[in-house]
PDB file with one MODEL, atoms N, CA, C and O in Angstrom:
MODEL        1
ATOM      1  N   MET A   1       0.837  -1.209   0.000  1.00  0.00           N
ATOM      2  CA  MET A   1       0.000   0.000   0.000  1.00  0.00           C
ATOM      3  C   MET A   1       0.872   1.258   0.000  1.00  0.00           C
ATOM      4  O   MET A   1       0.594   2.227  -0.707  1.00  0.00           O
ATOM      5  N   GLU A   2       1.922   1.218   0.804  1.00  0.00           N
ATOM      6  CA  GLU A   2       2.829   2.373   0.890  1.00  0.00           C
ATOM      7  C   GLU A   2       3.464   2.664  -0.468  1.00  0.00           C
ATOM      8  O   GLU A   2       3.643   3.820  -0.851  1.00  0.00           O
ATOM      9  N   MET A   3       3.802   1.591  -1.190  1.00  0.00           N
ATOM     10  CA  MET A   3       4.437   1.750  -2.496  1.00  0.00           C
ATOM     11  C   MET A   3       3.490   2.448  -3.480  1.00  0.00           C
ATOM     12  O   MET A   3       3.902   3.324  -4.241  1.00  0.00           O
ATOM     13  N   ILE A   4       2.233   2.049  -3.451  1.00  0.00           N
ATOM     14  CA  ILE A   4       1.234   2.662  -4.339  1.00  0.00           C
ATOM     15  C   ILE A   4       1.102   4.147  -4.021  1.00  0.00           C
ATOM     16  O   ILE A   4       1.020   4.983  -4.921  1.00  0.00           O
ATOM     17  N   LYS A   5       1.082   4.459  -2.732  1.00  0.00           N
ATOM     18  CA  LYS A   5       0.957   5.849  -2.297  1.00  0.00           C
ATOM     19  C   LYS A   5       2.132   6.682  -2.820  1.00  0.00           C
ATOM     20  O   LYS A   5       1.947   7.784  -3.338  1.00  0.00           O
ATOM     21  N   ASN A   6       3.347   6.133  -2.674  1.00  0.00           N
ATOM     22  CA  ASN A   6       4.542   6.837  -3.156  1.00  0.00           C
ATOM     23  C   ASN A   6       4.472   7.058  -4.657  1.00  0.00           C
ATOM     24  O   ASN A   6       4.800   8.137  -5.151  1.00  0.00           O
ATOM     25  N   ARG A   7       4.046   6.036  -5.375  1.00  0.00           N
ATOM     26  CA  ARG A   7       3.949   6.126  -6.838  1.00  0.00           C
ATOM     27  C   ARG A   7       2.963   7.234  -7.222  1.00  0.00           C
ATOM     28  O   ARG A   7       3.231   8.029  -8.123  1.00  0.00           O
ATOM     29  N   THR A   8       1.842   7.276  -6.539  1.00  0.00           N
ATOM     30  CA  THR A   8       0.833   8.302  -6.816  1.00  0.00           C
ATOM     31  C   THR A   8       1.414   9.689  -6.583  1.00  0.00           C
ATOM     32  O   THR A   8       1.209  10.602  -7.383  1.00  0.00           O
ATOM     33  N   ASN A   9       2.145   9.840  -5.475  1.00  0.00           N
ATOM     34  CA  ASN A   9       2.758  11.136  -5.179  1.00  0.00           C
ATOM     35  C   ASN A   9       3.762  11.531  -6.247  1.00  0.00           C
ATOM     36  O   ASN A   9       3.841  12.700  -6.626  1.00  0.00           O
ATOM     37  N   GLN A  10       4.543  10.550  -6.742  1.00  0.00           N
ATOM     38  CA  GLN A  10       5.507  10.843  -7.804  1.00  0.00           C
ATOM     39  C   GLN A  10       4.782  11.340  -9.048  1.00  0.00           C
ATOM     40  O   GLN A  10       5.212  12.307  -9.677  1.00  0.00           O
ATOM     41  N   LEU A  11       3.691  10.685  -9.400  1.00  0.00           N
ATOM     42  CA  LEU A  11       2.933  11.083 -10.586  1.00  0.00           C
ATOM     43  C   LEU A  11       2.374  12.485 -10.418  1.00  0.00           C
ATOM     44  O   LEU A  11       2.409  13.287 -11.351  1.00  0.00           O
ATOM     45  N   LEU A  12       1.861  12.784  -9.234  1.00  0.00           N
ATOM     46  CA  LEU A  12       1.336  14.123  -8.976  1.00  0.00           C
ATOM     47  C   LEU A  12       2.439  15.163  -9.114  1.00  0.00           C
ATOM     48  O   LEU A  12       2.230  16.232  -9.687  1.00  0.00           O
ATOM     49  N   ASP A  13       3.616  14.840  -8.584  1.00  0.00           N
ATOM     50  CA  ASP A  13       4.753  15.760  -8.702  1.00  0.00           C
ATOM     51  C   ASP A  13       5.074  16.021 -10.163  1.00  0.00           C
ATOM     52  O   ASP A  13       5.341  17.160 -10.547  1.00  0.00           O
ATOM     53  N   LEU A  14       5.050  14.976 -10.980  1.00  0.00           N
ATOM     54  CA  LEU A  14       5.334  15.136 -12.409  1.00  0.00           C
ATOM     55  C   LEU A  14       4.315  16.060 -13.055  1.00  0.00           C
ATOM     56  O   LEU A  14       4.672  16.935 -13.844  1.00  0.00           O
ATOM     57  N   GLU A  15       3.044  15.864 -12.719  1.00  0.00           N
ATOM     58  CA  GLU A  15       1.999  16.716 -13.292  1.00  0.00           C
ATOM     59  C   GLU A  15       2.202  18.164 -12.881  1.00  0.00           C
ATOM     60  O   GLU A  15       2.018  19.075 -13.688  1.00  0.00           O
ATOM     61  N   GLU A  16       2.581  18.379 -11.623  1.00  0.00           N
ATOM     62  CA  GLU A  16       2.826  19.746 -11.151  1.00  0.00           C
ATOM     63  C   GLU A  16       3.982  20.373 -11.911  1.00  0.00           C
ATOM     64  O   GLU A  16       3.929  21.547 -12.278  1.00  0.00           O
ATOM     65  N   GLN A  17       5.038  19.580 -12.147  1.00  0.00           N
ATOM     66  CA  GLN A  17       6.185  20.096 -12.903  1.00  0.00           C
ATOM     67  C   GLN A  17       5.761  20.493 -14.310  1.00  0.00           C
ATOM     68  O   GLN A  17       6.151  21.547 -14.810  1.00  0.00           O
ATOM     69  N   ASP A  18       4.953  19.636 -14.950  1.00  0.00           N
ATOM     70  CA  ASP A  18       4.454  19.949 -16.295  1.00  0.00           C
ATOM     71  C   ASP A  18       3.668  21.242 -16.263  1.00  0.00           C
ATOM     72  O   ASP A  18       3.817  22.097 -17.136  1.00  0.00           O
ATOM     73  N   TYR A  19       2.822  21.380 -15.239  1.00  0.00           N
ATOM     74  CA  TYR A  19       1.979  22.564 -15.123  1.00  0.00           C
ATOM     75  C   TYR A  19       2.852  23.813 -14.989  1.00  0.00           C
ATOM     76  O   TYR A  19       2.581  24.838 -15.614  1.00  0.00           O
ATOM     77  N   MET A  20       3.898  23.718 -14.170  1.00  0.00           N
ATOM     78  CA  MET A  20       4.787  24.864 -13.974  1.00  0.00           C
ATOM     79  C   MET A  20       5.504  25.221 -15.278  1.00  0.00           C
ATOM     80  O   MET A  20       5.721  26.397 -15.571  1.00  0.00           O
ATOM     81  N   LYS A  21       5.872  24.192 -16.062  1.00  0.00           N
ATOM     82  CA  LYS A  21       6.507  24.446 -17.361  1.00  0.00           C
ATOM     83  C   LYS A  21       5.556  25.219 -18.258  1.00  0.00           C
ATOM     84  O   LYS A  21       5.950  26.175 -18.927  1.00  0.00           O
ATOM     85  N   TYR A  22       4.284  24.787 -18.262  1.00  0.00           N
ATOM     86  CA  TYR A  22       3.264  25.482 -19.058  1.00  0.00           C
ATOM     87  C   TYR A  22       3.173  26.942 -18.642  1.00  0.00           C
ATOM     88  O   TYR A  22       3.176  27.841 -19.483  1.00  0.00           O
ATOM     89  N   ILE A  23       3.094  27.168 -17.335  1.00  0.00           N
ATOM     90  CA  ILE A  23       2.965  28.532 -16.812  1.00  0.00           C
ATOM     91  C   ILE A  23       4.155  29.379 -17.263  1.00  0.00           C
ATOM     92  O   ILE A  23       3.984  30.521 -17.690  1.00  0.00           O
ATOM     93  N   LYS A  24       5.371  28.809 -17.165  1.00  0.00           N
ATOM     94  CA  LYS A  24       6.567  29.548 -17.575  1.00  0.00           C
ATOM     95  C   LYS A  24       6.499  29.903 -19.051  1.00  0.00           C
ATOM     96  O   LYS A  24       6.832  31.020 -19.445  1.00  0.00           O
ATOM     97  N   LYS A  25       6.062  28.934 -19.875  1.00  0.00           N
ATOM     98  CA  LYS A  25       5.943  29.194 -21.313  1.00  0.00           C
ATOM     99  C   LYS A  25       4.945  30.310 -21.572  1.00  0.00           C
ATOM    100  O   LYS A  25       5.185  31.200 -22.388  1.00  0.00           O
ATOM    101  N   ILE A  26       3.826  30.250 -20.867  1.00  0.00           N
ATOM    102  CA  ILE A  26       2.787  31.270 -21.045  1.00  0.00           C
ATOM    103  C   ILE A  26       3.333  32.641 -20.665  1.00  0.00           C
ATOM    104  O   ILE A  26       3.107  33.623 -21.372  1.00  0.00           O
ATOM    105  N   ASN A  27       4.055  32.706 -19.543  1.00  0.00           N
ATOM    106  CA  ASN A  27       4.606  33.986 -19.099  1.00  0.00           C
ATOM    107  C   ASN A  27       5.600  34.536 -20.110  1.00  0.00           C
ATOM    108  O   ASN A  27       5.624  35.740 -20.368  1.00  0.00           O
ATOM    109  N   LYS A  28       6.428  33.656 -20.687  1.00  0.00           N
ATOM    110  CA  LYS A  28       7.366  34.089 -21.724  1.00  0.00           C
ATOM    111  C   LYS A  28       6.595  34.660 -22.903  1.00  0.00           C
ATOM    112  O   LYS A  28       6.946  35.705 -23.451  1.00  0.00           O
ATOM    113  N   TYR A  29       5.536  33.951 -23.281  1.00  0.00           N
ATOM    114  CA  TYR A  29       4.703  34.367 -24.404  1.00  0.00           C
ATOM    115  C   TYR A  29       4.127  35.762 -24.155  1.00  0.00           C
ATOM    116  O   TYR A  29       4.136  36.626 -25.032  1.00  0.00           O
ATOM    117  N   LYS A  30       3.630  35.952 -22.941  1.00  0.00           N
ATOM    118  CA  LYS A  30       3.041  37.246 -22.575  1.00  0.00           C
ATOM    119  C   LYS A  30       4.076  38.351 -22.697  1.00  0.00           C
ATOM    120  O   LYS A  30       3.803  39.410 -23.261  1.00  0.00           O
ATOM    121  N   GLN A  31       5.273  38.097 -22.160  1.00  0.00           N
ATOM    122  CA  GLN A  31       6.323  39.119 -22.185  1.00  0.00           C
ATOM    123  C   GLN A  31       6.703  39.450 -23.621  1.00  0.00           C
ATOM    124  O   GLN A  31       6.891  40.615 -23.972  1.00  0.00           O
ATOM    125  N   ARG A  32       6.815  38.403 -24.455  1.00  0.00           N
ATOM    126  CA  ARG A  32       7.263  38.606 -25.825  1.00  0.00           C
ATOM    127  C   ARG A  32       6.218  39.335 -26.656  1.00  0.00           C
ATOM    128  O   ARG A  32       6.522  40.298 -27.361  1.00  0.00           O
ATOM    129  N   SER A  33       4.985  38.861 -26.561  1.00  0.00           N
ATOM    130  CA  SER A  33       3.958  39.372 -27.472  1.00  0.00           C
ATOM    131  C   SER A  33       3.104  40.475 -26.852  1.00  0.00           C
ATOM    132  O   SER A  33       2.476  41.261 -27.562  1.00  0.00           O
ATOM    133  N   GLY A  34       3.089  40.523 -25.528  1.00  0.00           N
ATOM    134  CA  GLY A  34       2.250  41.504 -24.857  1.00  0.00           C
ATOM    135  C   GLY A  34       0.772  41.164 -24.939  1.00  0.00           C
ATOM    136  O   GLY A  34      -0.081  41.989 -24.613  1.00  0.00           O
ATOM    137  N   GLN A  35       0.469  39.941 -25.378  1.00  0.00           N
ATOM    138  CA  GLN A  35      -0.940  39.542 -25.476  1.00  0.00           C
ATOM    139  C   GLN A  35      -1.328  38.779 -24.215  1.00  0.00           C
ATOM    140  O   GLN A  35      -1.076  37.579 -24.101  1.00  0.00           O
ATOM    141  N   LYS A  36      -1.930  39.473 -23.290  1.00  0.00           N
ATOM    142  CA  LYS A  36      -2.330  38.814 -22.041  1.00  0.00           C
ATOM    143  C   LYS A  36      -3.481  37.837 -22.279  1.00  0.00           C
ATOM    144  O   LYS A  36      -3.582  36.811 -21.605  1.00  0.00           O
ATOM    145  N   LYS A  37      -4.334  38.158 -23.230  1.00  0.00           N
ATOM    146  CA  LYS A  37      -5.498  37.300 -23.476  1.00  0.00           C
ATOM    147  C   LYS A  37      -5.083  35.904 -23.912  1.00  0.00           C
ATOM    148  O   LYS A  37      -5.669  34.912 -23.480  1.00  0.00           O
ATOM    149  N   LEU A  38      -4.069  35.829 -24.770  1.00  0.00           N
ATOM    150  CA  LEU A  38      -3.612  34.528 -25.259  1.00  0.00           C
ATOM    151  C   LEU A  38      -3.129  33.662 -24.102  1.00  0.00           C
ATOM    152  O   LEU A  38      -3.507  32.496 -23.985  1.00  0.00           O
ATOM    153  N   GLY A  39      -2.287  34.245 -23.248  1.00  0.00           N
ATOM    154  CA  GLY A  39      -1.753  33.496 -22.118  1.00  0.00           C
ATOM    155  C   GLY A  39      -2.844  33.014 -21.185  1.00  0.00           C
ATOM    156  O   GLY A  39      -2.818  31.870 -20.732  1.00  0.00           O
ATOM    157  N   SER A  40      -3.807  33.884 -20.893  1.00  0.00           N
ATOM    158  CA  SER A  40      -4.863  33.492 -19.962  1.00  0.00           C
ATOM    159  C   SER A  40      -5.762  32.433 -20.598  1.00  0.00           C
ATOM    160  O   SER A  40      -6.316  31.586 -19.898  1.00  0.00           O
ATOM    161  N   ARG A  41      -5.905  32.481 -21.913  1.00  0.00           N
ATOM    162  CA  ARG A  41      -6.706  31.468 -22.613  1.00  0.00           C
ATOM    163  C   ARG A  41      -6.048  30.092 -22.492  1.00  0.00           C
ATOM    164  O   ARG A  41      -6.714  29.096 -22.208  1.00  0.00           O
ATOM    165  N   ILE A  42      -4.734  30.054 -22.710  1.00  0.00           N
ATOM    166  CA  ILE A  42      -4.021  28.780 -22.593  1.00  0.00           C
ATOM    167  C   ILE A  42      -4.110  28.269 -21.157  1.00  0.00           C
ATOM    168  O   ILE A  42      -4.336  27.081 -20.930  1.00  0.00           O
ATOM    169  N   LYS A  43      -3.934  29.165 -20.194  1.00  0.00           N
ATOM    170  CA  LYS A  43      -4.010  28.774 -18.782  1.00  0.00           C
ATOM    171  C   LYS A  43      -5.401  28.230 -18.469  1.00  0.00           C
ATOM    172  O   LYS A  43      -5.541  27.243 -17.746  1.00  0.00           O
ATOM    173  N   PHE A  44      -6.412  28.871 -19.009  1.00  0.00           N
ATOM    174  CA  PHE A  44      -7.791  28.437 -18.803  1.00  0.00           C
ATOM    175  C   PHE A  44      -7.984  27.019 -19.340  1.00  0.00           C
ATOM    176  O   PHE A  44      -8.612  26.185 -18.689  1.00  0.00           O
ATOM    177  N   GLU A  45      -7.442  26.752 -20.525  1.00  0.00           N
ATOM    178  CA  GLU A  45      -7.563  25.415 -21.108  1.00  0.00           C
ATOM    179  C   GLU A  45      -6.851  24.369 -20.262  1.00  0.00           C
ATOM    180  O   GLU A  45      -7.348  23.256 -20.093  1.00  0.00           O
ATOM    181  N   ILE A  46      -5.682  24.729 -19.728  1.00  0.00           N
ATOM    182  CA  ILE A  46      -4.943  23.796 -18.871  1.00  0.00           C
ATOM    183  C   ILE A  46      -5.742  23.532 -17.600  1.00  0.00           C
ATOM    184  O   ILE A  46      -5.844  22.390 -17.151  1.00  0.00           O
ATOM    185  N   ASP A  47      -6.304  24.582 -17.025  1.00  0.00           N
ATOM    186  CA  ASP A  47      -7.121  24.423 -15.814  1.00  0.00           C
ATOM    187  C   ASP A  47      -8.284  23.489 -16.089  1.00  0.00           C
ATOM    188  O   ASP A  47      -8.598  22.627 -15.268  1.00  0.00           O
ATOM    189  N   LEU A  48      -8.932  23.655 -17.249  1.00  0.00           N
ATOM    190  CA  LEU A  48     -10.049  22.785 -17.610  1.00  0.00           C
ATOM    191  C   LEU A  48      -9.579  21.342 -17.714  1.00  0.00           C
ATOM    192  O   LEU A  48     -10.241  20.426 -17.225  1.00  0.00           O
ATOM    193  N   LYS A  49      -8.426  21.146 -18.360  1.00  0.00           N
ATOM    194  CA  LYS A  49      -7.880  19.801 -18.534  1.00  0.00           C
ATOM    195  C   LYS A  49      -7.624  19.171 -17.172  1.00  0.00           C
ATOM    196  O   LYS A  49      -7.945  18.002 -16.959  1.00  0.00           O
ATOM    197  N   ASN A  50      -7.047  19.938 -16.249  1.00  0.00           N
ATOM    198  CA  ASN A  50      -6.743  19.408 -14.922  1.00  0.00           C
ATOM    199  C   ASN A  50      -8.015  19.100 -14.138  1.00  0.00           C
ATOM    200  O   ASN A  50      -8.074  18.108 -13.411  1.00  0.00           O
ATOM    201  N   LYS A  51      -9.027  19.942 -14.285  1.00  0.00           N
ATOM    202  CA  LYS A  51     -10.298  19.683 -13.602  1.00  0.00           C
ATOM    203  C   LYS A  51     -10.914  18.394 -14.126  1.00  0.00           C
ATOM    204  O   LYS A  51     -11.500  17.621 -13.368  1.00  0.00           O
ATOM    205  N   GLY A  52     -10.779  18.172 -15.421  1.00  0.00           N
ATOM    206  CA  GLY A  52     -11.282  16.934 -16.026  1.00  0.00           C
ATOM    207  C   GLY A  52     -10.624  15.712 -15.416  1.00  0.00           C
ATOM    208  O   GLY A  52     -11.280  14.695 -15.195  1.00  0.00           O
ATOM    209  N   LYS A  53      -9.317  15.808 -15.141  1.00  0.00           N
ATOM    210  CA  LYS A  53      -8.599  14.682 -14.530  1.00  0.00           C
ATOM    211  C   LYS A  53      -9.107  14.436 -13.119  1.00  0.00           C
ATOM    212  O   LYS A  53      -9.256  13.288 -12.700  1.00  0.00           O
ATOM    213  N   GLU A  54      -9.376  15.524 -12.377  1.00  0.00           N
ATOM    214  CA  GLU A  54      -9.836  15.372 -10.994  1.00  0.00           C
ATOM    215  C   GLU A  54     -11.200  14.688 -10.936  1.00  0.00           C
ATOM    216  O   GLU A  54     -11.474  13.906 -10.026  1.00  0.00           O
ATOM    217  N   ILE A  55     -12.046  14.989 -11.910  1.00  0.00           N
ATOM    218  CA  ILE A  55     -13.402  14.431 -11.908  1.00  0.00           C
ATOM    219  C   ILE A  55     -13.378  12.918 -12.129  1.00  0.00           C
ATOM    220  O   ILE A  55     -14.152  12.184 -11.514  1.00  0.00           O
ATOM    221  N   LYS A  56     -12.478  12.452 -13.019  1.00  0.00           N
ATOM    222  CA  LYS A  56     -12.435  11.021 -13.371  1.00  0.00           C
ATOM    223  C   LYS A  56     -12.135  10.124 -12.196  1.00  0.00           C
ATOM    224  O   LYS A  56     -12.070   8.904 -12.351  1.00  0.00           O
TER     225      LYS A  56
ENDMDL
END
């Protein structure tokens, strides 16, 4: 049981890292293009995707 718990935590950590990478990319995009709407749209889509995972 402990092993399964650790594995789950590792997977969650990976997802968080991916999410942070996305955020960094979005922030770079915002700085470069000055389009705040684009960045927030991508973030919104990622949030939706993550909410979908939580529901399952």
